[in-house]
N, CA, C and O atoms as a GROMACS GRO file, in nm:
protein
  276
    1MET      N    1  -8.314  -1.776  -0.090
    1MET     CA    2  -8.455  -1.769  -0.054
    1MET      C    3  -8.512  -1.910  -0.052
    1MET      O    4  -8.493  -1.986  -0.147
    2ILE      N    5  -8.581  -1.945   0.054
    2ILE     CA    6  -8.642  -2.076   0.066
    2ILE      C    7  -8.789  -2.064   0.029
    2ILE      O    8  -8.860  -1.977   0.078
    3THR      N    9  -8.834  -2.154  -0.058
    3THR     CA   10  -8.974  -2.155  -0.099
    3THR      C   11  -9.059  -2.210   0.014
    3THR      O   12  -9.027  -2.314   0.071
    4ASN      N   13  -9.166  -2.141   0.049
    4ASN     CA   14  -9.256  -2.186   0.154
    4ASN      C   15  -9.375  -2.256   0.088
    4ASN      O   16  -9.474  -2.192   0.052
    5TYR      N   17  -9.364  -2.387   0.074
    5TYR     CA   18  -9.468  -2.465   0.009
    5TYR      C   19  -9.597  -2.467   0.090
    5TYR      O   20  -9.704  -2.488   0.034
    6ASP      N   21  -9.587  -2.445   0.220
    6ASP     CA   22  -9.706  -2.443   0.305
    6ASP      C   23  -9.801  -2.332   0.261
    6ASP      O   24  -9.923  -2.346   0.271
    7ASN      N   25  -9.745  -2.221   0.214
    7ASN     CA   26  -9.828  -2.109   0.167
    7ASN      C   27  -9.878  -2.129   0.024
    7ASN      O   28  -9.981  -2.073  -0.014
    8ILE      N   29  -9.807  -2.208  -0.055
    8ILE     CA   30  -9.839  -2.226  -0.196
    8ILE      C   31  -9.945  -2.333  -0.218
    8ILE      O   32 -10.036  -2.316  -0.299
    9ILE      N   33  -9.932  -2.445  -0.146
    9ILE     CA   34 -10.021  -2.559  -0.168
    9ILE      C   35 -10.152  -2.535  -0.094
    9ILE      O   36 -10.152  -2.501   0.024
   10PRO      N   37 -10.265  -2.553  -0.164
   10PRO     CA   38 -10.395  -2.528  -0.100
   10PRO      C   39 -10.419  -2.620   0.020
   10PRO      O   40 -10.361  -2.728   0.030
   11GLN      N   41 -10.505  -2.575   0.109
   11GLN     CA   42 -10.539  -2.655   0.226
   11GLN      C   43 -10.615  -2.780   0.181
   11GLN      O   44 -10.690  -2.777   0.084
   12GLY      N   45 -10.594  -2.887   0.252
   12GLY     CA   46 -10.659  -3.015   0.223
   12GLY      C   47 -10.580  -3.124   0.291
   12GLY      O   48 -10.467  -3.102   0.334
   13VAL      N   49 -10.639  -3.240   0.301
   13VAL     CA   50 -10.570  -3.351   0.366
   13VAL      C   51 -10.502  -3.438   0.262
   13VAL      O   52 -10.383  -3.466   0.273
   14LEU      N   53 -10.578  -3.480   0.161
   14LEU     CA   54 -10.525  -3.567   0.057
   14LEU      C   55 -10.553  -3.508  -0.080
   14LEU      O   56 -10.656  -3.445  -0.103
   15PHE      N   57 -10.458  -3.530  -0.172
   15PHE     CA   58 -10.474  -3.487  -0.310
   15PHE      C   59 -10.453  -3.608  -0.401
   15PHE      O   60 -10.358  -3.684  -0.381
   16ASN      N   61 -10.540  -3.626  -0.500
   16ASN     CA   62 -10.514  -3.732  -0.597
   16ASN      C   63 -10.411  -3.682  -0.698
   16ASN      O   64 -10.379  -3.563  -0.700
   17LEU      N   65 -10.360  -3.771  -0.781
   17LEU     CA   66 -10.251  -3.735  -0.872
   17LEU      C   67 -10.293  -3.629  -0.973
   17LEU      O   68 -10.212  -3.546  -1.013
   18LYS      N   69 -10.418  -3.631  -1.014
   18LYS     CA   70 -10.468  -3.531  -1.110
   18LYS      C   71 -10.469  -3.392  -1.044
   18LYS      O   72 -10.433  -3.293  -1.109
   19GLN      N   73 -10.508  -3.384  -0.918
   19GLN     CA   74 -10.509  -3.256  -0.848
   19GLN      C   75 -10.367  -3.201  -0.835
   19GLN      O   76 -10.346  -3.080  -0.847
   20ILE      N   77 -10.272  -3.289  -0.809
   20ILE     CA   78 -10.132  -3.245  -0.796
   20ILE      C   79 -10.083  -3.192  -0.930
   20ILE      O   80 -10.011  -3.092  -0.935
   21GLU      N   81 -10.120  -3.259  -1.038
   21GLU     CA   82 -10.081  -3.211  -1.171
   21GLU      C   83 -10.150  -3.078  -1.202
   21GLU      O   84 -10.088  -2.988  -1.260
   22ASP      N   85 -10.276  -3.064  -1.163
   22ASP     CA   86 -10.349  -2.939  -1.188
   22ASP      C   87 -10.289  -2.821  -1.111
   22ASP      O   88 -10.307  -2.706  -1.151
   23MET      N   89 -10.219  -2.849  -1.000
   23MET     CA   90 -10.150  -2.743  -0.924
   23MET      C   91 -10.016  -2.707  -0.989
   23MET      O   92  -9.945  -2.619  -0.941
   24ASN      N   93  -9.983  -2.775  -1.100
   24ASN     CA   94  -9.856  -2.755  -1.172
   24ASN      C   95  -9.736  -2.786  -1.084
   24ASN      O   96  -9.634  -2.717  -1.090
   25LEU      N   97  -9.748  -2.891  -1.001
   25LEU     CA   98  -9.638  -2.931  -0.914
   25LEU      C   99  -9.561  -3.049  -0.974
   25LEU      O  100  -9.441  -3.039  -1.000
   26ILE      N  101  -9.630  -3.160  -0.996
   26ILE     CA  102  -9.567  -3.281  -1.048
   26ILE      C  103  -9.664  -3.345  -1.147
   26ILE      O  104  -9.781  -3.365  -1.116
   27LYS      N  105  -9.616  -3.377  -1.266
   27LYS     CA  106  -9.698  -3.445  -1.366
   27LYS      C  107  -9.738  -3.583  -1.313
   27LYS      O  108  -9.664  -3.643  -1.235
   28THR      N  109  -9.854  -3.633  -1.355
   28THR     CA  110  -9.905  -3.761  -1.309
   28THR      C  111  -9.808  -3.875  -1.336
   28THR      O  112  -9.786  -3.959  -1.248
   29ASP      N  113  -9.749  -3.879  -1.455
   29ASP     CA  114  -9.654  -3.986  -1.488
   29ASP      C  115  -9.534  -3.984  -1.394
   29ASP      O  116  -9.488  -4.089  -1.350
   30MET      N  117  -9.484  -3.866  -1.365
   30MET     CA  118  -9.369  -3.854  -1.274
   30MET      C  119  -9.410  -3.893  -1.132
   30MET      O  120  -9.333  -3.958  -1.062
   31SER      N  121  -9.530  -3.854  -1.090
   31SER     CA  122  -9.579  -3.891  -0.958
   31SER      C  123  -9.582  -4.043  -0.943
   31SER      O  124  -9.540  -4.097  -0.841
   32LYS      N  125  -9.632  -4.112  -1.046
   32LYS     CA  126  -9.637  -4.258  -1.043
   32LYS      C  127  -9.497  -4.318  -1.033
   32LYS      O  128  -9.476  -4.414  -0.960
   33LYS      N  129  -9.402  -4.263  -1.106
   33LYS     CA  130  -9.265  -4.313  -1.098
   33LYS      C  131  -9.209  -4.295  -0.957
   33LYS      O  132  -9.144  -4.385  -0.904
   34LEU      N  133  -9.234  -4.179  -0.897
   34LEU     CA  134  -9.186  -4.153  -0.761
   34LEU      C  135  -9.252  -4.246  -0.661
   34LEU      O  136  -9.187  -4.292  -0.567
   35ILE      N  137  -9.379  -4.274  -0.679
   35ILE     CA  138  -9.452  -4.364  -0.589
   35ILE      C  139  -9.395  -4.505  -0.598
   35ILE      O  140  -9.366  -4.567  -0.496
   36TYR      N  141  -9.379  -4.555  -0.720
   36TYR     CA  142  -9.331  -4.692  -0.737
   36TYR      C  143  -9.183  -4.706  -0.700
   36TYR      O  144  -9.137  -4.817  -0.673
   37ALA      N  145  -9.109  -4.596  -0.699
   37ALA     CA  146  -8.970  -4.598  -0.655
   37ALA      C  147  -8.960  -4.583  -0.503
   37ALA      O  148  -8.850  -4.591  -0.446
   38GLY      N  149  -9.072  -4.561  -0.436
   38GLY     CA  150  -9.074  -4.548  -0.292
   38GLY      C  151  -9.033  -4.411  -0.241
   38GLY      O  152  -9.002  -4.396  -0.123
   39GLU      N  153  -9.033  -4.311  -0.328
   39GLU     CA  154  -8.991  -4.176  -0.288
   39GLU      C  155  -9.108  -4.090  -0.243
   39GLU      O  156  -9.087  -3.984  -0.182
   40LEU      N  157  -9.229  -4.133  -0.271
   40LEU     CA  158  -9.347  -4.056  -0.237
   40LEU      C  159  -9.449  -4.151  -0.175
   40LEU      O  160  -9.491  -4.248  -0.238
   41GLU      N  161  -9.489  -4.123  -0.051
   41GLU     CA  162  -9.583  -4.209   0.021
   41GLU      C  163  -9.725  -4.176  -0.021
   41GLU      O  164  -9.762  -4.060  -0.036
   42THR      N  165  -9.806  -4.280  -0.039
   42THR     CA  166  -9.943  -4.260  -0.085
   42THR      C  167 -10.044  -4.334   0.001
   42THR      O  168 -10.010  -4.421   0.081
   43VAL      N  169 -10.169  -4.297  -0.019
   43VAL     CA  170 -10.283  -4.366   0.040
   43VAL      C  171 -10.369  -4.409  -0.078
   43VAL      O  172 -10.401  -4.327  -0.165
   44LYS      N  173 -10.407  -4.536  -0.081
   44LYS     CA  174 -10.492  -4.584  -0.190
   44LYS      C  175 -10.636  -4.589  -0.140
   44LYS      O  176 -10.667  -4.658  -0.043
   45ILE      N  177 -10.722  -4.516  -0.207
   45ILE     CA  178 -10.865  -4.516  -0.176
   45ILE      C  179 -10.936  -4.564  -0.301
   45ILE      O  180 -10.939  -4.495  -0.403
   46GLY      N  181 -10.995  -4.682  -0.292
   46GLY     CA  182 -11.053  -4.744  -0.411
   46GLY      C  183 -10.941  -4.775  -0.508
   46GLY      O  184 -10.845  -4.844  -0.473
   47LYS      N  185 -10.952  -4.724  -0.628
   47LYS     CA  186 -10.848  -4.747  -0.729
   47LYS      C  187 -10.755  -4.627  -0.744
   47LYS      O  188 -10.658  -4.633  -0.819
   48LYS      N  189 -10.784  -4.518  -0.672
   48LYS     CA  190 -10.705  -4.396  -0.688
   48LYS      C  191 -10.598  -4.383  -0.580
   48LYS      O  192 -10.619  -4.420  -0.464
   49LEU      N  193 -10.484  -4.328  -0.621
   49LEU     CA  194 -10.375  -4.300  -0.528
   49LEU      C  195 -10.386  -4.154  -0.484
   49LEU      O  196 -10.415  -4.066  -0.564
   50HIS      N  197 -10.363  -4.132  -0.356
   50HIS     CA  198 -10.368  -3.998  -0.299
   50HIS      C  199 -10.240  -3.972  -0.220
   50HIS      O  200 -10.182  -4.063  -0.161
   51VAL      N  201 -10.197  -3.847  -0.222
   51VAL     CA  202 -10.078  -3.805  -0.148
   51VAL      C  203 -10.123  -3.702  -0.046
   51VAL      O  204 -10.198  -3.610  -0.077
   52SER      N  205 -10.076  -3.718   0.077
   52SER     CA  206 -10.114  -3.622   0.180
   52SER      C  207 -10.043  -3.489   0.155
   52SER      O  208  -9.936  -3.485   0.094
   53ARG      N  209 -10.102  -3.384   0.202
   53ARG     CA  210 -10.043  -3.250   0.189
   53ARG      C  211  -9.907  -3.247   0.257
   53ARG      O  212  -9.811  -3.189   0.204
   54THR      N  213  -9.898  -3.308   0.374
   54THR     CA  214  -9.773  -3.313   0.449
   54THR      C  215  -9.664  -3.385   0.370
   54THR      O  216  -9.549  -3.339   0.366
   55GLU      N  217  -9.698  -3.497   0.309
   55GLU     CA  218  -9.601  -3.574   0.231
   55GLU      C  219  -9.557  -3.496   0.108
   55GLU      O  220  -9.440  -3.498   0.072
   56LEU      N  221  -9.650  -3.429   0.043
   56LEU     CA  222  -9.619  -3.350  -0.075
   56LEU      C  223  -9.522  -3.237  -0.039
   56LEU      O  224  -9.425  -3.213  -0.112
   57ILE      N  225  -9.546  -3.168   0.070
   57ILE     CA  226  -9.457  -3.061   0.115
   57ILE      C  227  -9.321  -3.118   0.152
   57ILE      O  228  -9.218  -3.059   0.119
   58ARG      N  229  -9.319  -3.233   0.220
   58ARG     CA  230  -9.192  -3.296   0.257
   58ARG      C  231  -9.110  -3.330   0.132
   58ARG      O  232  -8.991  -3.301   0.126
   59TYR      N  233  -9.174  -3.389   0.034
   59TYR     CA  234  -9.104  -3.427  -0.089
   59TYR      C  235  -9.048  -3.303  -0.160
   59TYR      O  236  -8.933  -3.302  -0.202
   60LEU      N  237  -9.129  -3.200  -0.173
   60LEU     CA  238  -9.084  -3.079  -0.242
   60LEU      C  239  -8.969  -3.011  -0.166
   60LEU      O  240  -8.873  -2.964  -0.228
   61ASN      N  241  -8.979  -3.005  -0.034
   61ASN     CA  242  -8.869  -2.947   0.045
   61ASN      C  243  -8.741  -3.027   0.031
   61ASN      O  244  -8.633  -2.969   0.015
   62ASP      N  245  -8.751  -3.160   0.036
   62ASP     CA  246  -8.634  -3.246   0.025
   62ASP      C  247  -8.566  -3.236  -0.112
   62ASP      O  248  -8.446  -3.261  -0.124
   63ASN      N  249  -8.644  -3.200  -0.215
   63ASN     CA  250  -8.589  -3.200  -0.350
   63ASN      C  251  -8.575  -3.060  -0.410
   63ASN      O  252  -8.553  -3.046  -0.530
   64THR      N  253  -8.586  -2.959  -0.326
   64THR     CA  254  -8.564  -2.823  -0.373
   64THR      C  255  -8.415  -2.792  -0.361
   64THR      O  256  -8.355  -2.808  -0.255
   65ILE      N  257  -8.358  -2.747  -0.470
   65ILE     CA  258  -8.216  -2.710  -0.472
   65ILE      C  259  -8.206  -2.559  -0.452
   65ILE      O  260  -8.262  -2.481  -0.528
   66GLN      N  261  -8.134  -2.521  -0.349
   66GLN     CA  262  -8.120  -2.380  -0.317
   66GLN      C  263  -8.030  -2.311  -0.419
   66GLN      O  264  -7.931  -2.369  -0.464
   67LYS      N  265  -8.064  -2.191  -0.453
   67LYS     CA  266  -7.986  -2.109  -0.545
   67LYS      C  267  -7.854  -2.072  -0.478
   67LYS      O  268  -7.852  -2.024  -0.364
   68SER      N  269  -7.746  -2.094  -0.548
   68SER     CA  270  -7.616  -2.057  -0.490
   68SER      C  271  -7.588  -1.910  -0.516
   68SER      O  272  -7.629  -1.855  -0.619
   69ALA      N  273  -7.520  -1.848  -0.426
   69ALA     CA  274  -7.493  -1.704  -0.434
   69ALA      C  275  -7.386  -1.671  -0.534
   69ALA      O  276  -7.352  -1.554  -0.553
   0.00000   0.00000   0.00000
């Protein structure tokens, strides 16, 4: 079964790291590690980092391990 993140993640264009943590997807500390490692693309608005919904879905799809039969 493939998880459909498009149905799970709320509609929106950009999410800050706190919002992503509040969705119980990725903890803020882990998000920062992924960003600084270049694995997660961000947009900086003022002092806050934001991740697009599309990028978040891409990252989750790329890192989802399928259950073996």
